C-alpha positions as CSV (number, residue, x, y, z in Angstrom):
1,M,-5.5,-1.5,23.8
2,S,-3.4,1.5,23.1
3,N,-0.5,-0.7,22.0
4,F,-2.9,-2.9,20.0
5,H,-4.1,0.2,18.1
6,L,-0.6,1.3,17.3
7,V,0.5,-2.1,16.1
8,A,-2.8,-2.7,14.1
9,S,-2.3,0.6,12.4
10,A,1.3,-0.1,11.6
11,V,0.6,-3.4,9.9
12,E,-2.8,-2.2,8.4
13,M,-4.7,-4.8,10.4
14,R,-8.5,-4.5,10.3
15,I,-11.2,-6.3,12.1
16,A,-14.3,-7.5,10.2
17,G,-17.6,-8.5,11.7
18,L,-18.3,-5.3,13.6
19,P,-20.4,-2.2,12.6
20,S,-18.4,0.6,11.0
21,G,-17.1,3.3,13.4
22,K,-14.2,5.7,13.9
23,T,-12.6,3.6,16.6
24,L,-12.7,0.0,17.8
25,G,-14.5,1.2,20.9
26,D,-17.1,2.9,18.8
27,R,-17.7,-0.3,16.9
28,I,-18.0,-2.3,20.1
29,K,-20.6,0.2,21.4
30,L,-22.6,0.0,18.2
31,A,-22.5,-3.8,18.1
32,R,-23.8,-3.8,21.7
33,K,-26.6,-1.3,21.0
34,R,-27.7,-3.2,17.9
35,R,-28.3,-6.2,20.2
36,R,-30.2,-3.8,22.6
37,W,-27.8,-4.8,25.3
38,T,-26.8,-2.5,28.2
39,Q,-23.2,-2.3,29.3
40,A,-24.3,-4.5,32.2
41,T,-25.6,-7.2,29.9
42,L,-22.4,-7.3,27.8
43,A,-20.3,-7.3,31.0
44,A,-22.3,-10.3,32.4
45,R,-22.1,-12.2,29.1
46,S,-18.3,-11.5,28.8
47,G,-17.5,-12.3,32.4
48,V,-16.0,-8.8,33.0
49,S,-17.1,-5.8,35.0
50,V,-19.3,-2.9,33.8
51,P,-16.4,-0.4,34.2
52,T,-14.3,-2.6,32.0
53,I,-17.0,-2.5,29.2
54,R,-17.2,1.3,29.7
55,N,-13.4,1.5,29.3
56,L,-13.4,-0.7,26.2
57,E,-15.9,1.6,24.5
58,R,-13.5,4.4,25.3
59,N,-10.6,2.5,23.7
60,V,-9.0,1.8,27.1
61,G,-8.3,-1.6,28.7
62,Q,-6.6,-4.9,28.4
63,I,-6.4,-7.2,25.4
64,G,-7.9,-10.0,27.4
65,S,-11.0,-8.0,28.2
66,L,-11.3,-7.0,24.6
67,Q,-11.2,-10.6,23.5
68,A,-13.8,-11.5,26.0
69,A,-16.2,-8.8,24.7
70,L,-15.6,-9.7,21.1
71,A,-16.2,-13.4,21.7
72,V,-19.8,-12.7,22.7
73,L,-20.5,-9.9,20.3
74,G,-20.3,-12.3,17.3
75,R,-18.7,-15.4,16.1
76,D,-18.0,-13.9,12.7
77,I,-15.6,-11.3,14.2
78,R,-12.2,-11.9,12.6
79,R,-9.2,-10.2,11.1
80,R,-10.2,-8.9,7.7
81,K,-8.1,-10.5,5.0
82,N,-5.7,-8.3,3.0
83,E,-6.7,-7.5,-0.6
84,Q,-4.9,-9.9,-3.0
85,A,-3.7,-9.1,-6.5
86,C,-4.8,-12.1,-8.5
87,W,-4.9,-13.0,-12.2
88,E,-6.1,-16.2,-13.7
89,G,-3.5,-18.9,-14.2
90,G,0.2,-19.2,-13.3
91,R,2.0,-17.7,-10.4
92,R,0.0,-14.8,-9.0
93,D,2.7,-12.2,-8.5
94,V,4.9,-12.7,-11.5
95,R,3.6,-10.2,-14.1
96,F,6.1,-8.3,-16.2
97,T,5.7,-4.7,-17.3
98,P,4.8,-4.4,-21.0
99,R,7.6,-3.0,-23.2
100,W,5.5,-0.1,-24.5
101,L,5.0,1.2,-20.9
102,L,8.7,0.9,-20.2
103,D,9.5,2.7,-23.4
104,E,7.3,5.6,-22.4
105,I,8.9,5.8,-18.9
106,V,12.4,5.9,-20.4
107,S,11.4,8.4,-23.1
108,A,10.1,10.8,-20.4
109,L,12.4,10.2,-17.5
110,G,15.6,8.8,-18.9
111,P,17.4,5.4,-18.7
112,I,16.6,3.2,-15.7
113,S,19.4,2.8,-13.3
114,L,17.9,0.2,-11.0
115,D,15.2,-2.5,-11.0
116,P,14.9,-3.4,-7.3
117,C,12.5,-6.3,-7.7
118,S,13.7,-7.9,-10.9
119,A,12.9,-11.4,-12.1
120,E,14.2,-13.6,-14.9
121,G,12.4,-12.8,-18.1
122,S,11.5,-9.2,-17.2
123,H,11.6,-6.6,-20.0
124,V,13.2,-3.9,-17.8
125,Q,16.6,-2.7,-19.1
126,A,18.5,-1.3,-16.2
127,A,22.1,-0.7,-15.2
128,R,21.6,-2.7,-12.0
129,Y,19.2,-5.4,-10.9
130,I,18.2,-6.6,-7.5
131,F,16.7,-10.1,-7.6
132,E,14.4,-11.8,-5.1
133,E,17.1,-13.6,-3.3
134,E,18.8,-10.3,-2.5
135,D,15.6,-8.8,-1.2
136,G,15.1,-5.3,-2.6
137,L,13.2,-4.4,0.5
138,K,16.4,-4.6,2.6
139,T,19.2,-4.1,0.1
140,R,20.4,-0.5,-0.5
141,W,19.4,1.1,-3.8
142,S,21.5,3.2,-6.0
143,G,21.4,5.3,-9.2
144,Q,19.5,8.1,-10.8
145,L,16.2,6.4,-11.7
146,A,14.7,3.3,-10.0
147,F,11.7,1.6,-11.6
148,C,9.7,-0.7,-9.4
149,N,7.0,-3.1,-10.6
150,P,6.6,-5.0,-7.3
151,P,4.7,-8.1,-6.3
152,F,1.2,-6.6,-6.1
153,S,0.3,-8.7,-3.0
154,Q,3.1,-6.7,-1.2
155,A,2.5,-3.4,-2.8
156,G,2.2,-1.5,0.5
157,K,5.7,-2.7,1.7
158,W,7.2,-1.8,-1.6
159,L,5.6,1.7,-1.7
160,D,7.1,2.4,1.7
161,R,10.5,1.2,0.4
162,C,10.3,3.3,-2.7
163,Y,9.5,6.4,-0.6
164,R,12.4,5.7,1.7
165,A,14.9,5.1,-1.1
166,W,14.0,8.5,-2.4
167,A,13.7,10.3,0.9
168,E,17.0,8.9,2.1
169,N,18.8,9.9,-1.1
170,E,19.6,6.3,-2.2
171,V,18.2,7.3,-5.7
172,D,17.1,10.6,-7.2
173,V,13.9,9.5,-8.8
174,V,11.6,6.5,-8.2
175,V,8.7,5.3,-10.3
176,A,6.4,2.5,-8.9
177,L,3.7,0.7,-10.8
178,V,1.1,-0.6,-8.5
179,P,-2.7,-1.2,-8.2
180,V,-5.0,1.8,-7.6
181,R,-5.6,1.6,-3.8
182,T,-5.9,5.1,-2.5
183,S,-7.6,4.1,0.7
184,T,-4.5,2.5,2.3
185,R,-2.4,4.2,5.0
186,V,0.8,3.9,3.0
187,F,-0.7,5.8,0.0
188,H,-1.8,8.6,2.3
189,D,1.5,8.7,4.3
190,R,4.0,8.0,1.5
191,C,2.4,9.0,-1.8
192,A,-0.4,11.6,-1.7
193,G,1.0,15.1,-1.7
194,I,4.6,13.8,-1.7
195,A,4.8,12.1,-5.1
196,D,3.1,12.7,-8.4
197,V,0.4,10.0,-9.0
198,L,-0.6,9.1,-12.6
199,F,-3.8,7.0,-13.0
200,L,-3.4,5.0,-16.1
201,P,-6.5,4.6,-18.4
202,G,-8.1,1.2,-18.6
203,R,-6.4,-1.9,-17.4
204,P,-3.0,-2.6,-18.9
205,D,-2.0,-6.0,-20.2
206,F,1.0,-7.4,-18.3
207,M,3.0,-10.5,-19.4
208,N,2.6,-13.7,-17.4
209,P,5.2,-16.2,-18.5
210,F,3.7,-18.9,-16.3
211,A,0.1,-18.6,-17.4
212,P,-1.5,-21.2,-19.8
213,P,-1.6,-20.2,-23.4
214,G,-4.5,-17.8,-24.2
215,T,-4.8,-16.5,-20.7
216,S,-5.2,-12.7,-20.5
217,G,-2.6,-10.7,-18.7
218,Q,-5.0,-7.8,-18.2
219,T,-5.2,-6.6,-14.6
220,P,-8.5,-7.0,-12.8
221,F,-8.0,-3.5,-11.4
222,G,-6.8,-0.1,-12.3
223,V,-3.0,0.7,-12.2
224,M,-1.2,3.9,-11.1
225,A,2.4,5.1,-11.6
226,I,3.8,6.9,-8.6
227,C,6.8,9.2,-9.2
228,W,9.0,10.5,-6.4
229,G,11.5,13.2,-7.3
230,A,10.8,13.6,-11.0
231,T,10.8,17.1,-12.5
232,P,7.4,18.7,-13.2
233,D,8.2,18.8,-17.0
234,A,9.1,15.1,-17.0
235,V,6.0,14.1,-15.1
236,R,3.8,16.1,-17.5
237,L,5.5,14.5,-20.5
238,L,5.0,11.0,-19.0
239,S,1.4,11.7,-18.2
240,A,0.7,12.9,-21.7
241,R,2.4,9.9,-23.2
242,L,0.4,7.5,-21.1
243,G,-2.9,9.4,-21.4
244,A,-3.0,9.3,-17.6
245,R,-4.9,11.5,-15.1
246,H,-2.3,13.3,-13.0
247,M,-2.6,14.0,-9.3
248,P,0.3,16.3,-8.6
249,R,2.4,16.4,-5.5
250,D,2.2,19.6,-3.3
251,R,4.3,22.3,-4.9
252,V,4.9,24.3,-1.8
253,E,8.5,23.2,-0.9
254,T,10.9,24.8,1.6
255,G,14.1,23.3,0.4
256,L,13.9,19.7,-1.0
257,A,16.7,18.3,1.1
258,S,15.2,19.5,4.4
259,Q,11.7,18.4,3.3
260,K,12.9,14.9,2.5
261,H,14.7,14.4,5.8
262,S,11.7,15.7,7.7
263,L,9.3,13.3,5.8
264,C,11.7,10.4,6.5
265,R,11.7,11.1,10.2
266,A,7.9,11.2,10.1
């Protein structure tokens, strides 16, 4: 179970169908108590020993025993589906940043050096483009400013890539435009306190070249711009231009280079 917890945390896997709790063991215990079962009852129904159930509720044990317990605690226990970023019509993940938003970013931060997740038809004007077949998640980035409007269904992977491109000095400044999902592990580990986060007002209209005529490009969720490495003045200017709410990064820094390498190792 210790390995299971590590892997589940790394891939942001969640289990639905159990009561809420701090750990999986806590959730198993709560599910058992809701049924008014003793540990002996659950052990008998699962075909395992009482000490095994006791260990599972302490987050210790084998995956086979965990599966046996979960099988009798409820048929609706399953892996919770990841949130999907969907609009009506067309290809779900192909939405281009509106020109006005790109203009504000360039006005505040300077010209865009790199678009690491570019697509044919995008409005982004950059010195270098990385297209889907090159895979910007793996290809090395370069330049002064990278702007990333990633496929929103893979926003977590791209946020981690944006952070690493900045932390490993592939680029000096990175701006990512993603859905507002502040509960994710990648937001807490790679963004909060490390990057400046700008919460855009309303729900911006994106361009969907594949949607039927008349289909709205407005996002069904809020959007945030996350900035790694930008100067405080530039971030304040961008925030003002966008009318955004600004959650600043921590300003207590003991040498940017050493801080970045330390964050990257973490």
